[in-house]
C-alpha positions in Angstrom: 138.1 -38.8 71.1 135.0 -37.9 69.1 135.5 -37.8 65.4 133.5 -35.9 62.7 132.5 -37.0 59.1 131.6 -34.7 56.4 129.4 -36.5 53.8 128.1 -35.0 50.5 125.0 -36.2 48.9 123.8 -37.4 52.3 120.0 -37.1 51.9 119.7 -40.5 50.3 121.3 -43.7 48.9 124.9 -44.6 49.7 125.5 -41.2 51.3 122.7 -41.6 53.8 123.8 -45.1 54.7 127.3 -43.9 55.2 126.0 -41.3 57.5 124.0 -43.9 59.4 127.1 -46.1 59.9 129.2 -43.2 61.1 126.5 -42.1 63.5 126.1 -45.7 64.8 129.8 -45.6 65.6 129.5 -42.4 67.6 130.8 -40.0 65.0 129.4 -36.5 64.7 128.3 -35.5 61.3 128.3 -32.7 58.9 125.8 -33.5 56.0 125.6 -31.8 52.8 122.8 -32.1 50.1 120.4 -29.9 48.3 117.2 -31.0 50.2 117.0 -29.1 53.5 113.8 -31.0 54.6 115.4 -34.4 54.2 118.5 -33.3 56.1 116.5 -31.9 58.9 114.7 -35.2 59.2 117.9 -37.1 59.2 119.4 -34.7 61.9 116.4 -35.3 64.1 116.5 -39.1 63.6 120.2 -39.5 64.1 120.6 -37.2 67.2 117.8 -39.1 68.8 118.9 -42.5 67.9 122.5 -42.3 68.2 123.2 -39.3 70.5 125.6 -37.6 68.1 125.8 -34.0 66.9 124.5 -33.6 63.4 125.0 -30.3 61.4 123.6 -30.0 58.0 124.4 -27.5 55.1 122.0 -27.1 52.2 124.1 -26.7 49.0 124.2 -27.4 45.4 127.8 -28.6 44.8 127.6 -28.1 41.0 127.8 -24.3 41.7 131.3 -23.1 41.5 131.9 -21.5 45.0 129.8 -24.0 46.9 132.7 -26.1 48.3 134.5 -23.0 49.6 131.3 -21.9 51.4 131.0 -25.3 53.0 134.6 -25.1 54.1 134.2 -21.6 55.5 131.1 -22.6 57.4 132.8 -25.7 59.0 135.9 -23.7 59.8 133.8 -21.0 61.4 132.4 -23.5 63.9 135.9 -24.8 64.5 134.9 -28.3 63.3 137.8 -30.7 62.4 136.9 -33.1 59.7 138.4 -36.5 60.2 136.5 -38.3 57.5 135.7 -36.6 54.1 133.3 -38.6 52.1 132.7 -37.3 48.6 129.5 -39.1 47.6 127.5 -36.5 45.7 127.2 -37.2 42.0 124.7 -37.9 39.1 124.6 -39.4 35.7 122.9 -38.8 32.4 121.9 -41.3 29.7 122.0 -40.6 25.9 124.3 -39.8 23.1 126.7 -36.9 23.7 125.7 -35.2 20.5 122.2 -35.0 21.6 122.9 -34.1 25.2 122.1 -30.9 26.9 125.3 -29.0 27.7 124.2 -27.4 30.9 123.4 -30.8 32.3 126.7 -32.3 31.2 128.6 -29.2 32.7 126.8 -29.6 36.0 127.7 -33.3 36.0 131.4 -32.4 35.5 131.2 -29.7 38.1 129.6 -32.0 40.7 131.3 -35.4 39.9 134.8 -33.9 39.5 135.3 -30.3 40.4 133.5 -30.2 43.7 135.1 -33.5 44.8 138.5 -32.2 44.0 137.9 -28.8 45.5 136.5 -30.2 48.8 139.5 -32.5 49.0 141.9 -29.6 48.4 140.2 -27.5 51.1 140.0 -30.1 54.0 143.3 -31.9 53.3 145.7 -29.4 54.8 143.8 -29.7 58.2 144.1 -33.5 58.0 147.9 -33.2 57.3 148.3 -30.8 60.2 146.6 -33.1 62.6 148.6 -36.0 61.2 145.7 -38.3 60.2 142.5 -38.5 58.3 140.5 -40.6 55.8 139.0 -39.8 52.5 136.3 -41.8 50.7 135.6 -40.9 47.1 132.6 -42.6 45.6 133.5 -43.6 42.0 131.8 -46.4 40.1 132.3 -49.6 38.2 132.0 -47.3 35.2 135.5 -45.9 36.2 137.2 -48.9 34.5 135.8 -48.5 31.0 134.7 -45.9 28.6 130.8 -45.7 28.4 129.1 -45.0 25.1 125.6 -43.5 25.8 126.9 -42.3 29.2 130.3 -40.9 27.9 130.6 -37.9 30.3 129.4 -39.9 33.4 132.0 -42.7 32.8 134.7 -40.3 32.2 134.0 -38.4 35.4 134.2 -41.6 37.4 137.5 -42.5 35.8 138.8 -39.2 36.9 137.6 -40.0 40.5 139.4 -43.4 40.5 142.7 -42.1 39.0 142.7 -39.0 41.3 142.0 -41.1 44.4 144.8 -43.7 43.7 147.4 -41.0 42.9 146.4 -39.0 46.1 146.5 -42.1 48.3 150.1 -42.7 47.2 151.1 -39.1 47.9 149.6 -39.1 51.3 150.5 -42.6 52.5 153.4 -41.2 54.7 151.3 -38.5 56.3 148.8 -40.8 58.0 146.1 -40.2 55.6 144.4 -42.7 53.3 142.1 -42.2 50.2 139.8 -44.9 49.2 137.8 -45.1 45.9 134.5 -46.9 46.3 133.6 -48.4 42.9 130.0 -50.0 43.0 128.1 -51.4 40.2 124.4 -51.0 40.1 123.1 -50.1 43.5 119.5 -49.8 44.5 119.2 -46.0 44.7 117.4 -43.3 42.7 120.5 -43.0 40.4 118.9 -44.8 37.4 115.7 -42.8 37.7 117.6 -39.5 37.8 119.8 -40.5 34.9 117.0 -41.5 32.7 114.6 -38.8 33.8 111.5 -41.1 33.9 110.8 -43.3 37.0 108.5 -45.4 34.8 111.5 -46.7 32.9 113.0 -48.3 36.1 112.2 -52.0 36.1 112.7 -54.5 38.9 116.2 -55.9 39.0 118.3 -57.4 41.6 120.8 -54.9 42.7 123.0 -54.4 45.8 121.4 -52.3 48.5 122.7 -48.9 49.3 123.3 -50.2 52.8 125.5 -53.0 51.6 127.5 -50.8 49.4 128.0 -48.3 52.1 129.2 -50.9 54.6 131.7 -52.2 52.2 133.0 -48.7 51.4 133.1 -47.8 55.1 135.2 -50.9 56.0 137.5 -50.3 53.1 138.0 -46.7 54.1 138.7 -47.7 57.8 141.2 -50.3 56.6 143.0 -47.8 54.3 142.2 -49.8 51.1 143.0 -47.8 48.0 140.2 -49.3 45.8 137.2 -51.4 46.6 134.6 -52.8 44.2 131.6 -54.3 46.0 130.5 -57.7 44.6 132.4 -60.6 43.1 130.9 -60.2 39.7 131.8 -56.6 39.5 135.3 -57.2 40.6 135.7 -59.8 37.7 134.4 -57.4 35.2 136.8 -54.7 36.2 139.7 -57.0 36.4 138.9 -58.7 33.0 138.8 -55.3 31.2 142.6 -55.1 31.6 143.1 -58.2 29.4 140.9 -57.1 26.4 141.6 -54.6 23.7 140.4 -51.2 24.3 138.2 -51.3 21.1 136.6 -54.4 22.2 135.9 -53.0 25.8 134.2 -49.9 24.2 132.1 -52.1 21.9 131.1 -54.3 24.8 130.3 -51.4 27.0 128.1 -50.0 24.4 126.0 -53.3 24.1 125.8 -53.6 27.9 124.7 -50.0 28.3 122.0 -50.3 25.7 120.6 -53.6 27.1 120.7 -52.2 30.7 119.0 -48.9 29.9 116.4 -50.2 27.6 115.5 -53.5 29.4 116.4 -53.0 33.0 116.2 -49.3 33.8 
């Protein structure tokens, strides 16, 4: 039986690669992003290459009622969502005191509120059908506080905590929730966070395709949390055995080095 995946932030990066994986497996797609032109190109490419049905919705998920509009549109066309992939998100670099509140609020709305609302809207249908899978894209940042990216790190900590708790609540209903927690991935994330592409330096990072494949396999296997890369897994694990104060100090040093030298 054909299945359908709804993927947010699907116009590039991990979201696009997850869409490609699902299409290659024969899954139909509902793709959500702000760029209609990019989504139209993806629809044409995937329908031609994989012979699947691709529907796209242009939406800014940081706007309050955007998730409900997406749900209403999907329901209007009687589309059952088997895989909900909450990938859309962005970050911002700088001290919170100096930050622009509108940008911080949009980040919270997108990284937390939209993800939670979409899950709330599509989850009852999964429960009614007796199955479904949810993949929430968090970050390695979820495991520590993040000075100079305080709000972003905090939003990803929410995503991880929410996903783990929800997975526990749903395990007897045939539904799994997976949190994908990648470290640095070769996407436009750093460019957007810093606001200046000239600051992005060459650095060996995991490709978006690699991160997406790891996330996809973890979701299909019902794994609650997955951290792509051995080094990243060690860093996340090690933070449990160090004082909170030391973790924060170390995170500050790492962030400053990374953002001024590497990105």
